[in-house]
KEFIVEX-94115 format. One record per residue (C-alpha): residue in one letter; x, y, z. Coordinates in pm, whole numbers, always signed. Each point is the difference from the previous one (the first is absolute). Layout:
// residues N
+---+--------+--------+--------+
| r |      x |      y |      z |
+---+--------+--------+--------+
| A |      X |      Y |      Z |
...
+---+--------+--------+--------+
//
This chain:
// residues 314
+---+--------+--------+--------+
| r |      x |      y |      z |
+---+--------+--------+--------+
| M |   +958 |   +763 |  +2003 |
| A |   -102 |   +229 |   -285 |
| M |   +328 |   +182 |    +15 |
| D |   +189 |   -328 |    -20 |
| I |   -193 |   -105 |   -310 |
| A |    +56 |   +335 |   -172 |
| E |   +369 |    +12 |    +93 |
| E |    +59 |   -358 |   -110 |
| L |   -186 |    +64 |   -327 |
| L |   +220 |   +302 |    -74 |
| K |   +305 |   -218 |    +58 |
| G |   -123 |   -236 |   -272 |
| N |   -158 |   -273 |   +213 |
| R |   -253 |   -188 |   -218 |
| L |   -184 |   -146 |   +298 |
| A |    -53 |   +353 |   +135 |
| L |   -146 |   +106 |   -338 |
| S |   -233 |   -298 |    +11 |
| R |   -109 |    +86 |   +355 |
| A |    -51 |   +365 |    -87 |
| I |   -237 |    -92 |   -287 |
| T |   -185 |   -245 |   +227 |
| A |    -45 |   +278 |   +257 |
| I |   -129 |   +235 |   -274 |
| E |   -235 |   -259 |   -145 |
| N |   -149 |   -107 |   +332 |
| E |     -9 |   +352 |   +143 |
| Y |   +209 |    -94 |   +302 |
| D |    +46 |   +273 |   +260 |
| N |   +364 |    +51 |    -98 |
| A |    -72 |    +49 |   -372 |
| T |    -30 |   +380 |    +22 |
| E |   +319 |    +26 |   +203 |
| I |   +187 |   -216 |   -254 |
| M |   -122 |   +217 |   -289 |
| Q |    +97 |   +323 |   +180 |
| K |   +353 |   -133 |    +36 |
| L |    +22 |   -121 |   -363 |
| Y |   -156 |   +298 |   -173 |
| P |   +315 |   +221 |    -15 |
| H |   +175 |   -283 |   -190 |
| T |   -261 |    -27 |   -278 |
| G |    -40 |   +161 |   -342 |
| H |   +283 |   -172 |   -188 |
| A |   -166 |   -303 |   -161 |
| F |   -169 |    -11 |   -340 |
| V |   -352 |   -144 |    +39 |
| L |   -149 |   -190 |   -293 |
| G |   -367 |    -92 |    +13 |
| I |   -105 |   -307 |   -198 |
| T |   -369 |    -54 |    -58 |
| G |   -238 |   -169 |   -240 |
| P |   -273 |   -263 |     -7 |
| P |    +41 |   -336 |   +179 |
| G |   +172 |   -258 |   -218 |
| A |   +211 |   +257 |   -188 |
| G |   +319 |   -161 |   +132 |
| K |    +97 |   +294 |   +221 |
| S |   +195 |   -218 |   +245 |
| T |   +207 |   -163 |   -274 |
| L |    +70 |   +341 |   -151 |
| T |    +93 |   +146 |   +340 |
| D |   +233 |   -294 |    +55 |
| K |   +180 |    +60 |   -332 |
| L |    +21 |   +378 |    +46 |
| A |   +141 |    -48 |   +349 |
| R |   +270 |   -233 |   -137 |
| A |    +86 |   +256 |   -270 |
| Y |    +40 |   +274 |   +262 |
| R |   +214 |   -236 |   +209 |
| D |   +222 |    -52 |   -307 |
| Q |    +51 |   +378 |     +0 |
| G |   +118 |    -32 |   +360 |
| K |   -311 |   +162 |   +151 |
| T |   -172 |   -133 |   +311 |
| V |   -370 |    -75 |    -28 |
| G |   -302 |     -4 |   +231 |
| I |   -327 |   -161 |   -111 |
| I |   -336 |    +55 |   +166 |
| A |   -265 |   -229 |   -144 |
| I |   -349 |   +114 |    +95 |
| D |   -224 |   -303 |    +32 |
| P |   -371 |    -19 |    +70 |
| T |    -41 |    -89 |   +366 |
| S |   -130 |   -337 |   +109 |
| P |   -330 |    +57 |   +181 |
| F |    +91 |   -284 |   +236 |
| T |   +350 |    +76 |   +119 |
| G |    +48 |   +362 |   -105 |
| G |   +319 |   -109 |   -178 |
| A |    +85 |    +48 |   -365 |
| I |   -135 |   -291 |   -205 |
| L |   +174 |     +7 |   -338 |
| G |   +348 |    -42 |   +139 |
| D |   +190 |   +176 |   -278 |
| R |   +319 |    -96 |   +176 |
| I |    -52 |   -360 |   -113 |
| R |    +16 |   +117 |   -363 |
| M |   +320 |   +194 |    +59 |
| N |   +182 |   -289 |   +163 |
| G |   +323 |    +57 |   -188 |
| L |    +32 |   +350 |   +143 |
| T |    -46 |    -95 |   +365 |
| M |   +357 |   -133 |    +18 |
| D |   +139 |   +337 |   -113 |
| E |   +115 |   +215 |   +293 |
| G |    -48 |   +314 |   -213 |
| V |   -373 |    -64 |    -38 |
| F |   -265 |    +29 |   +270 |
| I |   -350 |   -130 |    -82 |
| R |   -307 |    +54 |   +211 |
| S |   -366 |    -90 |    -66 |
| M |   -250 |   +230 |   +164 |
| G |   -371 |    -67 |    +32 |
| T |   -239 |   +277 |    -93 |
| R |   -153 |    -44 |   +348 |
| G |   -335 |   +128 |   -108 |
| S |   +136 |   +350 |    -50 |
| L |   -206 |   +157 |   -275 |
| G |   +185 |    -24 |   -327 |
| G |   +252 |   -237 |   +149 |
| L |   +288 |   +244 |    +10 |
| S |    -10 |   +170 |   +334 |
| H |   +258 |   +218 |   +168 |
| K |   +147 |   -324 |   +135 |
| T |   +139 |    -70 |   -347 |
| A |   +148 |   +349 |    -11 |
| D |   +163 |    -63 |   +339 |
| A |   +135 |   -338 |   -113 |
| V |   +153 |   +178 |   -303 |
| K |   +160 |   +253 |   +236 |
| A |   +140 |   -279 |   +219 |
| M |   +164 |   -162 |   -307 |
| D |   +122 |   +343 |   -115 |
| A |   +160 |    +70 |   +339 |
| F |   +153 |   -349 |    -12 |
| G |   +182 |   +117 |   -314 |
| K |   -183 |   -169 |   -287 |
| D |    +68 |   +174 |   -332 |
| V |   -314 |   -115 |   -182 |
| I |   -329 |    -95 |   +166 |
| F |   -275 |   -178 |   -191 |
| V |   -359 |    +25 |   +119 |
| E |   -202 |   -266 |   -180 |
| T |   -378 |     +6 |    +41 |
| V |   -243 |   -284 |    -42 |
| G |   -171 |   +211 |   -265 |
| V |   -364 |    +15 |    +94 |
| G |   -184 |   +327 |    -19 |
| Q |   +101 |   +284 |   +223 |
| S |   +345 |   -131 |    +89 |
| E |   +111 |    +67 |   -358 |
| V |    -77 |   +367 |    +39 |
| D |   +134 |    +16 |   +354 |
| I |   +339 |   -133 |   -103 |
| V |    +72 |   +330 |   -169 |
| K |     +4 |   +163 |   +339 |
| A |   +284 |   -224 |   +116 |
| A |   +218 |    -11 |   -314 |
| D |   +233 |   +230 |   -192 |
| T |    -66 |   -189 |   -325 |
| T |   -301 |   -224 |    -63 |
| M |    +20 |   -292 |   -240 |
| V |   -321 |   -156 |   -124 |
| V |    +29 |   -363 |   -112 |
| L |   -257 |   -133 |   -246 |
| I |    -32 |   -327 |   -193 |
| P |   -157 |    -83 |   -335 |
| G |   -322 |   -196 |    -24 |
| M |   -194 |   +165 |   +281 |
| G |   -290 |    +77 |   -231 |
| D |   -250 |   +267 |    +97 |
| D |   +134 |    +25 |   +355 |
| I |   +296 |   +185 |   -137 |
| Q |   -215 |   +296 |   -106 |
| A |   -124 |    +60 |   +352 |
| I |   +345 |    -50 |   +147 |
| K |   +175 |   +225 |   -249 |
| A |   -236 |   +290 |    +49 |
| G |    +90 |    +17 |   +369 |
| I |   +371 |    -68 |    -17 |
| L |    +94 |   +206 |   -302 |
| E |    +15 |   +299 |   +229 |
| I |   +232 |   -164 |   +250 |
| G |   +244 |   -185 |   -226 |
| D |   +338 |   +166 |    -52 |
| V |   +131 |   -309 |   -175 |
| F |   -204 |   -282 |   -159 |
| T |   +125 |   -355 |    -26 |
| I |   -178 |   -267 |   -205 |
| N |   +102 |   -330 |   +160 |
| K |    -45 |   -345 |   -156 |
| A |    +65 |   +169 |   -336 |
| D |    +40 |   -342 |   -166 |
| H |   -377 |    -52 |    +41 |
| D |   -248 |    +83 |   -276 |
| G |   -120 |   +357 |    -10 |
| A |   +311 |   +171 |   +139 |
| D |    +43 |   +229 |   -303 |
| K |   -371 |    +76 |     -3 |
| L |    +20 |   +102 |   +366 |
| V |   +297 |   +227 |    -71 |
| R |   -197 |   +164 |   -284 |
| E |   -305 |    +47 |   +226 |
| M |   +214 |   +149 |   +276 |
| N |   +165 |   +241 |   -245 |
| M |   -339 |   +103 |   -133 |
| M |   -129 |    +65 |   +350 |
| L |   +311 |   +203 |    +85 |
| D |    -52 |   +206 |   -317 |
| L |   -363 |    +63 |    +87 |
| D |    +84 |    +82 |   +357 |
| G |    +56 |   +373 |    -14 |
| V |   +167 |    +20 |   +341 |
| M |   +333 |   -133 |   -123 |
| K |   +243 |   +289 |     +8 |
| E |   +375 |    -19 |    -64 |
| W |    +34 |   -354 |   +137 |
| R |   -159 |   -267 |   -212 |
| P |     -5 |   -331 |   +190 |
| P |   +206 |   -258 |   -192 |
| I |   -156 |   -340 |    -69 |
| Q |   +241 |   -290 |    +23 |
| K |    -67 |   -362 |    -97 |
| V |   +151 |   -247 |   +245 |
| I |    +16 |   -376 |    +52 |
| A |    +99 |    +11 |   +366 |
| N |    +46 |   -372 |    +58 |
| Q |   +250 |     -7 |   -289 |
| N |   +169 |   +322 |   +109 |
| E |    -88 |   +174 |   -329 |
| G |    -53 |   +375 |     +0 |
| I |   +123 |    +45 |   +359 |
| K |   +295 |   +224 |    -94 |
| E |   -225 |   +225 |   -209 |
| T |   -257 |    +17 |   +280 |
| I |   +263 |   +121 |   +245 |
| E |   +112 |   +261 |   -254 |
| N |   -359 |   +123 |    -28 |
| V |    -27 |    +24 |   +379 |
| E |   +332 |   +183 |    +30 |
| N |    -90 |   +242 |   -282 |
| H |   -322 |    +84 |   +181 |
| F |   +180 |    +55 |   +329 |
| K |   +253 |   +225 |   -174 |
| Y |   -283 |   +194 |   -165 |
| I |   -191 |    +65 |   +325 |
| S |   +319 |    +80 |   +191 |
| E |   +106 |   +263 |   -250 |
| N |   -324 |   +194 |    -30 |
| G |   -115 |    +17 |   +360 |
| I |   -276 |   -263 |    -26 |
| L |   +180 |   -233 |   +242 |
| A |    +18 |   +269 |   +269 |
| Q |   -368 |    +77 |    -61 |
| R |    -98 |   -369 |    +28 |
| R |   +194 |    -42 |   +321 |
| T |   -161 |   +309 |   +151 |
| E |   -343 |   -136 |    -92 |
| R |    +97 |   -336 |   +148 |
| T |   +108 |   +156 |   +329 |
| K |   -331 |   +186 |    +19 |
| N |   -203 |   -316 |    -71 |
| E |   +194 |   -203 |   +253 |
| M |    -49 |   +261 |   +267 |
| L |   -375 |    +11 |    -62 |
| D |    -11 |   -381 |     +0 |
| V |   +174 |    -24 |   +336 |
| L |   -216 |   +279 |   +139 |
| N |   -325 |   -167 |   -115 |
| S |   +115 |   -336 |   +129 |
| N |    +92 |   +140 |   +344 |
| I |   -321 |   +201 |    +33 |
| G |   -199 |   -308 |   -100 |
| K |   +180 |   -215 |   +257 |
| Y |    -38 |   +262 |   +271 |
| I |   -376 |    +30 |    -54 |
| T |    -49 |   -375 |    -26 |
| N |   +193 |    -62 |   +320 |
| K |   -189 |   +271 |   +187 |
| L |   -339 |   -123 |   -119 |
| V |    +64 |   -372 |    +32 |
| A |   +178 |    +17 |   +336 |
| T |   -278 |   +204 |   +163 |
| G |   -281 |   -213 |   -140 |
| E |   -144 |   +313 |   -163 |
| L |     +9 |   -162 |   -342 |
| D |   -246 |   -273 |   +101 |
| E |   -234 |   +257 |   +151 |
| F |     +4 |   +203 |   -321 |
| V |    -63 |   -313 |   -209 |
| E |   -306 |    -92 |   +209 |
| K |   -139 |   +352 |    -29 |
| I |    +56 |     +5 |   -377 |
| K |   -167 |   -343 |    -33 |
| A |   -299 |   +128 |   +195 |
| H |     -8 |   +305 |   -227 |
| E |    +39 |   +229 |   +301 |
| T |   +289 |   +165 |   -182 |
| D |   +199 |    -48 |   -324 |
| P |   +366 |    -66 |    -91 |
| Y |    +53 |   +356 |   -129 |
| T |   -110 |   +165 |   +324 |
| V |   +216 |   -243 |   +199 |
| V |   +309 |    +66 |   -212 |
| A |    -52 |   +377 |    +28 |
| K |    -27 |    -34 |   +380 |
| V |   +310 |   -223 |    +25 |
| M |   +204 |   +241 |   -212 |
| K |   -117 |   +295 |   +206 |
| D |    +90 |   -172 |   +327 |
| M |   +338 |   -107 |   -129 |
| L |    +99 |   +342 |   -129 |
| K |    -86 |   +176 |   +325 |
+---+--------+--------+--------+
//
């Protein structure tokens, strides 16, 4: 079955792409086999990460940027990372609803993925979903995060260029947010620029970039945008393309992709080791025995973990 899905996907079958991502997301048995088949066909797409606080209008912006890329004749994949519903395990924001106009376009493929409790929200499943879209032949792939905490930093691992979207009027919150995301933003976009405080925010961002000594040759541009009125979209795409050109020409892109491959490998390794141990412990009932002993203070979690690791690595 896996081979069929991979082969169909490579032929351009949208249903096969959908099934491949479902297999990846739910960790079906055939997921690894599908990825093995697709991997040789990856490495062609440009991956743009879009992150920022909730309410910054990331979905609207993604929608407009996707349309602009479509006007250039490029095909687009969109992965919207949503927080997972604790009840169903499905994605709860449903970004696809906000991008309704795009769903009719054959050149666009949109998929919401739940964070599934993976720490930071962006697990290797996202990276695999990106690869599936890449193998399918998408030219540009957007990865849009929900923008809470760790996922903003994690997005860097999955993207070639990272765009941080901010909005005016966030008050003191912005200070905390900016400190963390200044390091990860390659391009800054101030959305809802018709709101009060947009110019002030641009000034603050410029000041922080000046103070931030780590900026080398590339200084992240700051672009004001009113996404729902399509203003500033062309300039934003120029900023993104300038950044991609810059990192392609001086070896940073190759470096980032090497780092990404390393991270993904470690992710998959950790995930498989974790699953292997859990299955071994849970299936044999050993876990419950350990828990009882720890509760009775006959042993402690650290001793147990050391023993489990020792047994496993024999």
